[in-house]
C-alpha positions as CSV (number, residue, x, y, z in Angstrom):
1,M,14.2,9.5,-1.8
2,I,13.3,10.1,-4.9
3,L,10.6,12.9,-3.6
4,A,11.0,15.0,-0.8
5,E,9.0,14.0,2.4
6,T,6.3,17.3,1.6
7,L,5.7,16.1,-1.9
8,L,5.6,13.2,-0.6
9,F,2.6,13.1,2.0
10,S,0.8,16.0,0.0
11,L,0.7,13.0,-3.1
12,S,-0.8,10.2,-0.1
13,L,-3.5,13.3,1.2
14,I,-4.8,14.4,-2.2
15,D,-4.9,10.8,-3.0
16,S,-6.4,9.5,0.3
17,G,-9.5,12.2,-0.1
18,A,-9.7,11.9,-3.9
19,I,-10.4,7.7,-2.5
20,L,-12.7,9.0,0.5
21,F,-14.5,10.9,-1.8
22,L,-15.2,7.9,-4.4
23,L,-16.2,6.1,-0.9
24,V,-19.1,8.7,-0.3
25,Y,-19.9,8.3,-4.0
26,F,-20.4,4.2,-3.6
27,I,-22.0,4.8,-0.3
28,I,-24.7,7.0,-1.9
29,T,-25.1,5.0,-4.9
30,L,-25.5,1.6,-3.0
31,S,-28.1,3.2,-0.6
32,D,-30.1,4.4,-4.2
33,L,-30.0,0.5,-4.7
34,E,-31.3,-0.3,-1.6
35,C,-34.1,2.3,-1.4
36,D,-35.2,1.2,-5.6
37,Y,-34.0,4.7,-6.8
38,L,-31.4,3.0,-9.2
39,N,-32.1,-0.4,-11.0
40,A,-29.1,-3.1,-10.4
41,Q,-27.2,-2.9,-13.4
42,E,-27.2,0.6,-13.2
43,C,-25.6,0.3,-9.7
44,C,-23.3,-2.3,-10.6
45,E,-22.1,-0.5,-13.5
46,K,-21.3,3.0,-11.9
47,L,-19.4,0.9,-9.1
48,N,-17.5,-1.0,-11.3
49,Y,-16.3,1.5,-14.0
50,W,-14.8,3.0,-10.4
51,L,-13.0,-0.2,-9.1
52,L,-9.7,0.1,-11.5
53,P,-9.4,3.4,-10.4
54,K,-9.4,3.1,-6.5
55,Y,-6.8,-0.4,-6.8
56,I,-4.8,1.9,-8.7
57,A,-4.9,4.8,-6.2
58,H,-4.4,3.0,-3.5
59,S,-1.0,1.0,-4.8
60,F,0.7,4.3,-5.6
61,I,0.7,5.4,-2.6
62,T,1.8,1.8,-1.9
63,F,4.3,1.8,-3.8
64,L,5.0,5.2,-3.5
65,L,6.1,5.0,0.3
66,L,7.7,2.1,-0.6
67,L,10.4,4.1,-2.8
68,H,10.8,6.5,-0.3
69,G,11.8,4.1,2.8
70,Q,8.7,4.9,4.5
71,L,8.3,1.6,5.9
72,I,6.0,1.4,8.7
73,L,3.5,3.6,6.5
74,F,4.1,0.8,3.7
75,L,3.3,-2.3,6.1
76,L,0.4,-0.1,7.3
77,N,-1.2,0.3,3.6
78,L,-0.1,-3.1,2.8
79,P,-2.8,-4.9,4.4
80,M,-5.3,-3.3,2.3
81,F,-3.2,-3.4,-0.8
82,I,-3.7,-7.0,-0.5
83,W,-7.1,-7.0,0.4
84,L,-7.5,-4.6,-2.9
85,S,-5.9,-7.1,-5.4
86,F,-7.7,-10.5,-3.9
87,E,-11.0,-8.2,-4.4
88,Y,-9.6,-7.3,-8.1
89,F,-8.3,-10.3,-8.6
90,T,-10.9,-12.9,-7.9
91,I,-13.8,-12.0,-9.7
92,P,-16.1,-15.4,-9.8
93,Q,-16.5,-16.6,-13.3
94,G,-19.2,-15.5,-15.1
95,N,-19.8,-12.0,-13.1
96,F,-19.8,-8.8,-14.5
97,G,-17.5,-7.4,-11.9
98,V,-17.5,-7.2,-7.8
99,Y,-20.9,-5.5,-8.3
100,D,-22.8,-8.0,-9.6
101,P,-26.4,-7.2,-10.7
102,V,-27.6,-10.6,-10.6
103,E,-25.7,-11.2,-7.5
104,I,-26.3,-8.2,-5.8
105,Y,-29.6,-8.6,-4.1
106,N,-28.8,-12.4,-3.3
107,R,-27.7,-13.4,0.5
108,G,-27.9,-9.9,1.4
109,Q,-25.2,-8.7,-1.0
110,I,-25.9,-4.8,-0.8
111,K,-25.4,-5.2,3.3
112,K,-22.3,-6.8,3.0
113,H,-20.8,-3.9,0.2
114,L,-22.6,-1.3,2.4
115,R,-20.6,-2.8,5.5
116,D,-17.1,-2.5,3.3
117,V,-17.4,0.5,2.2
118,M,-17.9,1.8,5.9
119,I,-14.7,-0.1,6.6
120,Y,-12.7,1.3,3.8
121,I,-14.0,4.7,4.8
122,G,-12.6,4.4,8.4
123,Y,-9.7,3.0,7.0
124,Y,-9.3,6.0,4.5
125,L,-10.3,8.9,6.7
126,L,-7.6,7.1,10.1
127,F,-4.5,7.4,6.8
128,F,-6.0,11.2,5.8
129,F,-5.2,12.1,9.0
130,I,-1.8,10.0,9.8
131,Y,-0.1,11.5,6.4
132,L,-2.2,15.1,7.4
133,Y,0.3,14.3,10.7
134,C,3.6,13.3,8.6
135,F,2.6,16.1,6.4
136,I,3.0,19.3,8.8
137,L,6.1,17.2,10.5
138,A,7.6,16.7,7.2
139,L,6.7,20.7,7.2
140,L,8.1,21.3,10.1
141,K,11.5,19.5,10.3
142,G,14.2,21.8,9.6
143,D,13.9,25.8,11.1
144,P,13.3,27.8,7.9
145,I,13.5,30.6,9.8
146,Q,16.9,31.4,10.7
147,R,16.8,32.7,14.1
148,G,20.6,33.7,14.2
149,S,20.6,36.4,11.1
150,E,17.5,39.1,11.0
151,D,18.8,40.7,7.8
152,H,19.0,37.0,6.2
153,I,15.6,36.4,4.3
154,V,14.6,32.4,3.8
155,T,13.8,31.5,-0.5
156,E,14.4,28.2,0.1
157,I,13.6,25.5,2.6
């Protein structure tokens, strides 16, 4: 075990919460593009800037769970890691990134991107509560009160 379970799950909570905030930003930006409040160049530039931090944050969670031995959570995170890797590393030749200003209006790409972001939000929201549950279980794993002695004050867990 590299980290204490409480630290592992608190980092996972913070990380998935940050990704959730980032995905809400993605929805707001794509909605602004759809309503013509932003032009395609600005929107795609803003969204492509945040793709690598999102990928790194999810990779961090995934590898931390693997290193810590949380195999079930690792296996549940692995499909999203593979999908994000596929999305990030298979950008077509000539595009600026996953969000390309030339392609975004073609073939309903805005709707596809909005759908994908909604799926990501559902996934990360589910895992946020799973990590919260695991965090609470990790906090309650021991008996920090030591009910046998009334004089003893517990200073370490």
